[in-house]
N, C-alpha and C positions, 0 to 999 in steps of 0.2 A: 504494500500500500504506500509506504514511504517513498519507495523508488519511483512509483508511478507519479506521485505528487511532484517529486523533484524533477522528473523528466518533463512533466507538463510545464513546470515553472521555467525550466531551461529553454524549452521551445518558445514559451511566451516572451522570454527575455530576448532571444534571437530575433523573433518576429518584430518586437518593438524597436530593436536596433536597426533592423532592415527598413522598417517604415520610417524611422527617424532619418536614416540616410537618404531615402527616397525623397522625403519632404525637404530635407536640407538641399539636395541637388536641385529640386524643383524651384526652391526659393532662389538659389544662385542663378539658375537659368532665367528666372523672371527679372532679376536685377540686371543681368548681362544683356538681356533683350532690349533694355531701355537705351543702350548705347550702340546697338547694331541695327542698321537700317538696310532694307532690301527693296529693290525695285525690279519689276519684270516688264520687259517690252516684247511685243510680238509684231510680226509683219503679216501680210495677207497670204503668205505662201507656207505657213507652218513653222517658220523660223522664230526663235525666241532667245532672249538673253536676260539673265538675271545678274544684277550687280549689287553686291553687298558691301557696305562701308561701315567700319567699326572704329569708333573714337575711343581711345584708351583713357577713359576717365578713371580717376582714382577708385571710384566705386566699382567700376567694371573690373579693374585689375584685382581688387580685394576679393570680389566674388569668384573670379577665375582661380585665384590662389587657394581659397578655401575649398572650392570644388575639387581641384586637383589633389589637395591634401587629404580630403575624405576618401576619394576614389583610390588613392595609392597608399592610404594608411601611413602617411609620413609622420616622422617625429618633428618636434619643433625646429631642430637644427636642419633637417632635410627641407622643411618648408622655407626657412630663411635662405638656404642655399639656392633653392629654385627661384625664390623672389629676387635675389641678387642677380642671378643670371638673366631673368626675364627683364628686369628694369634696365639692366646694362644693355641688352639687345635692343630695347625700345629707345634708348638714348633720351629718356624723358628730361634729363637735366639740360639738354641743349635744344631739343626739337619737339614739335608736336607730331607724334606718329599716328597715322591712320592706316588701317589694314583694308585693302581692297581685294575683293574676291569676285572673279568673273566665272560665270557658267554659261558658255556660249554654245547654243545649239542652232545657230544660223550661219550666215556668211562669216568668213574669217574676219577677225579684228586686226586692223593695222593701225597701231597707236603711236608709232614713232614720229618725232621724239615725244615721249610721254610727258615730259615736263611742260609741254605746250598744251596738253590735254586736260590738265587739272589745275584748279585754283581754289584757294581757301580764303573766304571773306571773314575777316575779324573786325567787327564794327563796320566802318565804312571803307576799310582798306583791303586791297587784294594782294595775296601772296602766292607765289609759285613754289613748286617743290625745290628744296635744297638738295635732296637725294631721293632715290626711289629704286625699287627692284628693277634692274636692267632687263629682266625677262619681259617686261611690259613693252619693250621696243620691238619684240619679235612677233611674227604672225601668231595669232591665238585662235585655236580651235579647241573646244572642250573647256576644261577648268584650269584656272590659274589664280593664285593669290600671292600677295606680296605687300610689303610696307612702303608707304610714301611718307617722307619727312618734310614738314614745313617749319619755317623759323619760329622760335618761341620768344625771342627777344628782339626789340627794335635795334636795327643795325647801328644807328647813330647814338641813341641815348642809353641803350642797354636795358631799357624798361621792359618788364614782362608784357607781351602783347595781349595776354588773356586777362590782365588786371583791369577790373571794372567793366568787363564785357559779359553780357548775359547769355549770348549765343554765338555760335560759329556756323558757317555755311560752306559746304564743299560742293563745287560745281564741276562736272565733267563735260567736256566738249561733246556735243551730240554726234560729231563726225567720227567718233570712235568705232561706230558700226553703222552699216546701211539701215539697220533696224531703228536706230536712235536718232537718225538725222531729222532735224526739225523738232525734236522732243527735248524737254527739259530734264536733265539728269542731275538731281539736286538732293542734298542731304543736310538736315539741320539738327544741331544738338544744343540743348539748353545747358550750357556749361555751369551756370550758376546753381544748378540742382545737383551738382556733384558733391556727394557726402563722404568721399573716400579720404578723409583727413588722416587716418592712421597708417596710410600707405608708407609714409616716410619715417616710420618708427621702427625700432629693432636693430639687430645687428646688420641686416642687409642694407639698411639706410646708412648706417655708420660706415660700412665698406664702400658704398657708393660715394659718400662724402670724402672718404680717404682717397679714392680714385680721383675725385674732382680736385682735391687739394694738391695731389701729386702733379696733375697736369698743370694746375695753376703755378706751382713752384717751378716746374720746368720752363714755362713761358717766362716767368719772372727772371729766372737765371739767364735765359737766352737774351732777354731785353737788357739785363745787367751787363752781359758780355758785349753786346752791341754798343751800349753807352760807354763802357770802358774803352772800347776801341776808338769811338769818336773822340773821347777825351784825350787819348794818347795821340791821335792824329792832330788835334788842336794844339796840344803842347809842343809837338814837333814843328808845326807851322809857326807857332809863337817864337820858338827858339830860332828858326830860320830868319824871321823878320827882325828879331832883336840883333842877331849876328850881323845882318846886312846893315842895320842902322849904325852899329858900332863901327863897321868898316867904312861907311860913308863919313861919319863924324870924325874919324881918325885921319882922314885925308886932308 
């Protein structure tokens, strides 16, 4: 009798854990869907293309991390390592990354040069890609996905471009496909609704900060060497001028 009760209790515990995991995964998917937008376009001949754009909001990344951790049963250290590698690949400290996924079941896509095919509107200003997956420059049939990076800071002032901005808008040129010609391929995200503030906490954030500081230190040392060389060149020039003046005055 006791064994039967214990067996039922164990089965119930397993079932509850499974249901909890399913519920957790569903919740993460719901969060992630807020930052992923898809559009499907069709022509009159049965061709169609689906384009999905994903903005890596802090909330999206946190949900992605937790979903992966639950599915893979990661330890805290394993989660932090994955977080570090993910954030590093996204280059969030320097750029605004957007994932584009194409599912083309129509005429071939010819999008080269791709940086002329995408623009990101932040407020009233337009920005073109700083870098992107170069595979987008090749003929595309079927599926392909890759990252597109836009500037995160003002080139002149260094001010964060997203500061004080409520939304951003990605626009793809309709000429990327015969199916989308004359159609608006546009994606909008309400960036002010991003609640992923804990993303930059923990050891992964500290490692990224250390990477940032090392790069900054390298740049400063390079600038220092350049300034020292300029100073040395000036001192040599001054010495030449002074020597010539002494020569003239002694005659």
